[in-house]
N, CA, C and O atoms as a GROMACS GRO file, in nm:
protein
  296
    1MET      N    1  28.199  -3.813   1.948
    1MET     CA    2  28.088  -3.891   2.002
    1MET      C    3  27.975  -3.885   1.899
    1MET      O    4  27.944  -3.779   1.845
    2SER      N    5  27.915  -4.000   1.872
    2SER     CA    6  27.809  -4.003   1.771
    2SER      C    7  27.680  -3.941   1.825
    2SER      O    8  27.657  -3.934   1.946
    3GLY      N    9  27.598  -3.896   1.733
    3GLY     CA   10  27.470  -3.836   1.770
    3GLY      C   11  27.380  -3.936   1.841
    3GLY      O   12  27.304  -3.899   1.930
    4GLU      N   13  27.388  -4.063   1.802
    4GLU     CA   14  27.306  -4.166   1.865
    4GLU      C   15  27.339  -4.179   2.013
    4GLU      O   16  27.250  -4.191   2.096
    5VAL      N   17  27.468  -4.178   2.046
    5VAL     CA   18  27.511  -4.189   2.186
    5VAL      C   19  27.462  -4.071   2.266
    5VAL      O   20  27.412  -4.088   2.378
    6VAL      N   21  27.474  -3.951   2.211
    6VAL     CA   22  27.429  -3.830   2.280
    6VAL      C   23  27.278  -3.833   2.300
    6VAL      O   24  27.229  -3.801   2.408
    7CYS      N   25  27.205  -3.870   2.195
    7CYS     CA   26  27.058  -3.874   2.206
    7CYS      C   27  27.012  -3.974   2.312
    7CYS      O   28  26.922  -3.945   2.390
    8LYS      N   29  27.075  -4.092   2.314
    8LYS     CA   30  27.039  -4.192   2.414
    8LYS      C   31  27.072  -4.144   2.555
    8LYS      O   32  26.997  -4.171   2.649
    9ALA      N   33  27.182  -4.074   2.570
    9ALA     CA   34  27.218  -4.020   2.701
    9ALA      C   35  27.115  -3.917   2.748
    9ALA      O   36  27.074  -3.920   2.864
   10TRP      N   37  27.073  -3.827   2.659
   10TRP     CA   38  26.972  -3.728   2.696
   10TRP      C   39  26.838  -3.795   2.723
   10TRP      O   40  26.767  -3.757   2.817
   11LEU      N   41  26.802  -3.894   2.644
   11LEU     CA   42  26.677  -3.966   2.667
   11LEU      C   43  26.679  -4.035   2.803
   11LEU      O   44  26.580  -4.033   2.876
   12GLY      N   45  26.792  -4.095   2.835
   12GLY     CA   46  26.808  -4.157   2.967
   12GLY      C   47  26.795  -4.056   3.079
   12GLY      O   48  26.734  -4.084   3.183
   13GLU      N   49  26.851  -3.938   3.059
   13GLU     CA   50  26.842  -3.832   3.160
   13GLU      C   51  26.699  -3.783   3.177
   13GLU      O   52  26.653  -3.765   3.290
   14PHE      N   53  26.628  -3.763   3.067
   14PHE     CA   54  26.487  -3.721   3.076
   14PHE      C   55  26.404  -3.827   3.148
   14PHE      O   56  26.317  -3.793   3.230
   15CYS      N   57  26.430  -3.953   3.120
   15CYS     CA   58  26.358  -4.060   3.189
   15CYS      C   59  26.391  -4.061   3.338
   15CYS      O   60  26.303  -4.084   3.421
   16ARG      N   61  26.516  -4.037   3.371
   16ARG     CA   62  26.554  -4.033   3.513
   16ARG      C   63  26.481  -3.922   3.585
   16ARG      O   64  26.431  -3.942   3.696
   17ILE      N   65  26.473  -3.805   3.523
   17ILE     CA   66  26.405  -3.691   3.583
   17ILE      C   67  26.256  -3.722   3.604
   17ILE      O   68  26.198  -3.684   3.706
   18GLN      N   69  26.195  -3.790   3.508
   18GLN     CA   70  26.052  -3.824   3.516
   18GLN      C   71  26.027  -3.951   3.596
   18GLN      O   72  25.913  -3.994   3.610
   19GLU      N   73  26.135  -4.012   3.647
   19GLU     CA   74  26.127  -4.137   3.722
   19GLU      C   75  26.063  -4.247   3.639
   19GLU      O   76  25.977  -4.321   3.688
   20THR      N   77  26.105  -4.258   3.514
   20THR     CA   78  26.061  -4.366   3.426
   20THR      C   79  26.184  -4.440   3.377
   20THR      O   80  26.297  -4.399   3.405
   21LEU      N   81  26.163  -4.547   3.306
   21LEU     CA   82  26.274  -4.626   3.253
   21LEU      C   83  26.285  -4.607   3.103
   21LEU      O   84  26.185  -4.605   3.032
   22TYR      N   85  26.407  -4.594   3.057
   22TYR     CA   86  26.432  -4.588   2.914
   22TYR      C   87  26.463  -4.729   2.865
   22TYR      O   88  26.548  -4.797   2.921
   23VAL      N   89  26.393  -4.773   2.762
   23VAL     CA   90  26.417  -4.903   2.702
   23VAL      C   91  26.452  -4.881   2.556
   23VAL      O   92  26.376  -4.822   2.480
   24ASP      N   93  26.569  -4.929   2.518
   24ASP     CA   94  26.615  -4.917   2.379
   24ASP      C   95  26.541  -5.021   2.294
   24ASP      O   96  26.558  -5.141   2.314
   25SER      N   97  26.460  -4.975   2.201
   25SER     CA   98  26.379  -5.066   2.119
   25SER      C   99  26.465  -5.158   2.034
   25SER      O  100  26.422  -5.270   2.003
   26ASN      N  101  26.584  -5.115   1.996
   26ASN     CA  102  26.673  -5.202   1.919
   26ASN      C  103  26.716  -5.323   2.002
   26ASN      O  104  26.723  -5.435   1.950
   27ILE      N  105  26.745  -5.302   2.128
   27ILE     CA  106  26.784  -5.412   2.216
   27ILE      C  107  26.666  -5.506   2.238
   27ILE      O  108  26.684  -5.628   2.242
   28VAL      N  109  26.546  -5.452   2.253
   28VAL     CA  110  26.427  -5.534   2.270
   28VAL      C  111  26.406  -5.623   2.148
   28VAL      O  112  26.381  -5.743   2.162
   29GLU      N  113  26.415  -5.566   2.029
   29GLU     CA  114  26.397  -5.643   1.905
   29GLU      C  115  26.506  -5.749   1.890
   29GLU      O  116  26.478  -5.861   1.847
   30GLN      N  117  26.630  -5.715   1.924
   30GLN     CA  118  26.739  -5.812   1.915
   30GLN      C  119  26.715  -5.927   2.011
   30GLN      O  120  26.739  -6.043   1.975
   31THR      N  121  26.669  -5.898   2.131
   31THR     CA  122  26.641  -6.002   2.230
   31THR      C  123  26.529  -6.093   2.181
   31THR      O  124  26.537  -6.215   2.196
   32LYS      N  125  26.425  -6.035   2.123
   32LYS     CA  126  26.314  -6.115   2.070
   32LYS      C  127  26.361  -6.209   1.960
   32LYS      O  128  26.315  -6.323   1.951
   33ARG      N  129  26.453  -6.162   1.876
   33ARG     CA  130  26.506  -6.247   1.769
   33ARG      C  131  26.591  -6.361   1.823
   33ARG      O  132  26.604  -6.464   1.757
   34ASN      N  133  26.650  -6.344   1.941
   34ASN     CA  134  26.737  -6.446   1.999
   34ASN      C  135  26.662  -6.559   2.067
   34ASN      O  136  26.723  -6.659   2.105
   35PHE      N  137  26.530  -6.547   2.085
   35PHE     CA  138  26.454  -6.656   2.143
   35PHE      C  139  26.466  -6.777   2.053
   35PHE      O  140  26.473  -6.763   1.931
   36GLU      N  141  26.467  -6.897   2.111
   36GLU     CA  142  26.485  -7.019   2.033
   36GLU      C  143  26.374  -7.039   1.931
   36GLU      O  144  26.400  -7.067   1.814
   37ALA      N  145  26.251  -7.026   1.975
   37ALA     CA  146  26.139  -7.048   1.883
   37ALA      C  147  26.037  -6.938   1.904
   37ALA      O  148  26.017  -6.893   2.017
   38PRO      N  149  25.973  -6.895   1.799
   38PRO     CA  150  25.868  -6.794   1.816
   38PRO      C  151  25.754  -6.851   1.902
   38PRO      O  152  25.723  -6.969   1.894
   39TRP      N  153  25.695  -6.766   1.981
   39TRP     CA  154  25.588  -6.807   2.070
   39TRP      C  155  25.473  -6.709   2.058
   39TRP      O  156  25.493  -6.588   2.053
   40ARG      N  157  25.352  -6.764   2.055
   40ARG     CA  158  25.232  -6.680   2.051
   40ARG      C  159  25.143  -6.718   2.170
   40ARG      O  160  25.140  -6.835   2.209
   41PRO      N  161  25.072  -6.622   2.227
   41PRO     CA  162  24.987  -6.653   2.343
   41PRO      C  163  24.885  -6.762   2.316
   41PRO      O  164  24.851  -6.836   2.408
   42ASP      N  165  24.833  -6.774   2.192
   42ASP     CA  166  24.733  -6.876   2.165
   42ASP      C  167  24.793  -7.017   2.165
   42ASP      O  168  24.718  -7.115   2.160
   43GLU      N  169  24.925  -7.031   2.170
   43GLU     CA  170  24.990  -7.161   2.178
   43GLU      C  171  25.010  -7.208   2.323
   43GLU      O  172  25.055  -7.320   2.345
   44TYR      N  173  24.978  -7.125   2.419
   44TYR     CA  174  24.999  -7.156   2.560
   44TYR      C  175  24.907  -7.269   2.604
   44TYR      O  176  24.787  -7.268   2.576
   45GLN      N  177  24.965  -7.367   2.674
   45GLN     CA  178  24.887  -7.474   2.734
   45GLN      C  179  24.923  -7.482   2.881
   45GLN      O  180  25.040  -7.498   2.917
   46GLN      N  181  24.823  -7.469   2.965
   46GLN     CA  182  24.847  -7.472   3.109
   46GLN      C  183  24.887  -7.612   3.152
   46GLN      O  184  24.832  -7.710   3.103
   47ILE      N  185  24.984  -7.622   3.244
   47ILE     CA  186  25.025  -7.750   3.299
   47ILE      C  187  25.020  -7.744   3.450
   47ILE      O  188  25.024  -7.636   3.510
   48SER      N  189  25.011  -7.860   3.512
   48SER     CA  190  25.004  -7.866   3.658
   48SER      C  191  25.144  -7.853   3.717
   48SER      O  192  25.244  -7.865   3.646
   49ILE      N  193  25.150  -7.829   3.846
   49ILE     CA  194  25.279  -7.817   3.914
   49ILE      C  195  25.354  -7.950   3.909
   49ILE      O  196  25.477  -7.950   3.904
   50ILE      N  197  25.281  -8.064   3.911
   50ILE     CA  198  25.344  -8.196   3.902
   50ILE      C  199  25.416  -8.209   3.768
   50ILE      O  200  25.529  -8.256   3.762
   51GLN      N  201  25.349  -8.167   3.659
   51GLN     CA  202  25.412  -8.171   3.528
   51GLN      C  203  25.533  -8.079   3.522
   51GLN      O  204  25.636  -8.115   3.464
   52GLU      N  205  25.522  -7.963   3.581
   52GLU     CA  206  25.633  -7.867   3.580
   52GLU      C  207  25.756  -7.925   3.650
   52GLU      O  208  25.868  -7.908   3.603
   53ILE      N  209  25.734  -7.993   3.761
   53ILE     CA  210  25.845  -8.045   3.840
   53ILE      C  211  25.898  -8.178   3.786
   53ILE      O  212  26.018  -8.197   3.771
   54PHE      N  213  25.804  -8.271   3.756
   54PHE     CA  214  25.846  -8.407   3.725
   54PHE      C  215  25.825  -8.449   3.579
   54PHE      O  216  25.884  -8.547   3.534
   55GLY      N  217  25.742  -8.377   3.505
   55GLY     CA  218  25.713  -8.414   3.367
   55GLY      C  219  25.583  -8.494   3.355
   55GLY      O  220  25.528  -8.537   3.456
   56GLN      N  221  25.536  -8.512   3.235
   56GLN     CA  222  25.408  -8.576   3.208
   56GLN      C  223  25.405  -8.722   3.253
   56GLN      O  224  25.304  -8.766   3.308
   57GLU      N  225  25.511  -8.797   3.232
   57GLU     CA  226  25.514  -8.940   3.265
   57GLU      C  227  25.497  -8.961   3.415
   57GLU      O  228  25.426  -9.052   3.457
   58LYS      N  229  25.562  -8.879   3.497
   58LYS     CA  230  25.552  -8.890   3.642
   58LYS      C  231  25.409  -8.860   3.687
   58LYS      O  232  25.360  -8.923   3.781
   59LYS      N  233  25.341  -8.767   3.622
   59LYS     CA  234  25.203  -8.733   3.659
   59LYS      C  235  25.114  -8.855   3.639
   59LYS      O  236  25.033  -8.887   3.726
   60ARG      N  237  25.127  -8.923   3.525
   60ARG     CA  238  25.044  -9.041   3.500
   60ARG      C  239  25.066  -9.148   3.606
   60ARG      O  240  24.971  -9.202   3.661
   61LYS      N  241  25.193  -9.177   3.635
   61LYS     CA  242  25.226  -9.280   3.734
   61LYS      C  243  25.177  -9.239   3.872
   61LYS      O  244  25.124  -9.322   3.946
   62MET      N  245  25.195  -9.114   3.908
   62MET     CA  246  25.157  -9.066   4.040
   62MET      C  247  25.007  -9.079   4.062
   62MET      O  248  24.964  -9.123   4.168
   63PHE      N  249  24.927  -9.042   3.962
   63PHE     CA  250  24.783  -9.049   3.978
   63PHE      C  251  24.729  -9.191   3.970
   63PHE      O  252  24.620  -9.217   4.020
   64CYS      N  253  24.802  -9.284   3.908
   64CYS     CA  254  24.761  -9.425   3.906
   64CYS      C  255  24.780  -9.487   4.043
   64CYS      O  256  24.708  -9.581   4.078
   65ASP      N  257  24.874  -9.438   4.120
   65ASP     CA  258  24.905  -9.495   4.252
   65ASP      C  259  24.816  -9.440   4.363
   65ASP      O  260  24.827  -9.484   4.477
   66ILE      N  261  24.728  -9.346   4.334
   66ILE     CA  262  24.645  -9.285   4.437
   66ILE      C  263  24.535  -9.383   4.479
   66ILE      O  264  24.467  -9.441   4.395
   67ASP      N  265  24.521  -9.401   4.609
   67ASP     CA  266  24.414  -9.483   4.663
   67ASP      C  267  24.297  -9.390   4.696
   67ASP      O  268  24.308  -9.305   4.784
   68PHE      N  269  24.188  -9.407   4.625
   68PHE     CA  270  24.074  -9.319   4.646
   68PHE      C  271  23.985  -9.362   4.762
   68PHE      O  272  23.886  -9.295   4.790
   69GLY      N  273  24.018  -9.471   4.831
   69GLY     CA  274  23.946  -9.508   4.952
   69GLY      C  275  23.844  -9.618   4.933
   69GLY      O  276  23.857  -9.724   4.995
   70ALA      N  277  23.745  -9.599   4.853
   70ALA     CA  278  23.637  -9.696   4.838
   70ALA      C  279  23.665  -9.786   4.719
   70ALA      O  280  23.704  -9.740   4.612
   71HIS      N  281  23.645  -9.916   4.740
   71HIS     CA  282  23.664 -10.014   4.632
   71HIS      C  283  23.534 -10.091   4.612
   71HIS      O  284  23.465 -10.123   4.709
   72ALA      N  285  23.502 -10.120   4.489
   72ALA     CA  286  23.384 -10.202   4.462
   72ALA      C  287  23.413 -10.346   4.503
   72ALA      O  288  23.519 -10.399   4.472
   73GLU      N  289  23.317 -10.408   4.572
   73GLU     CA  290  23.334 -10.546   4.613
   73GLU      C  291  23.270 -10.636   4.510
   73GLU      O  292  23.162 -10.606   4.458
   74SER      N  293  23.336 -10.748   4.480
   74SER     CA  294  23.279 -10.839   4.382
   74SER      C  295  23.195 -10.946   4.447
   74SER      O  296  23.140 -11.031   4.378
   0.00000   0.00000   0.00000
């Protein structure tokens, strides 16, 4: 058995005793590399629930169809 396997097993046991979770940093880094595109928090743009469900085009059409009640009389 390799030393790495033994060390991870003991680390897992220590975490269990302390009621914490052991996270293998190698797996975390590998998962981060597998993301399709890098993402940074400053690139985040908030969207509405309508956009999330139907997309941007549906939002435009939906809000154009809203009757706001009062119309200007000519």
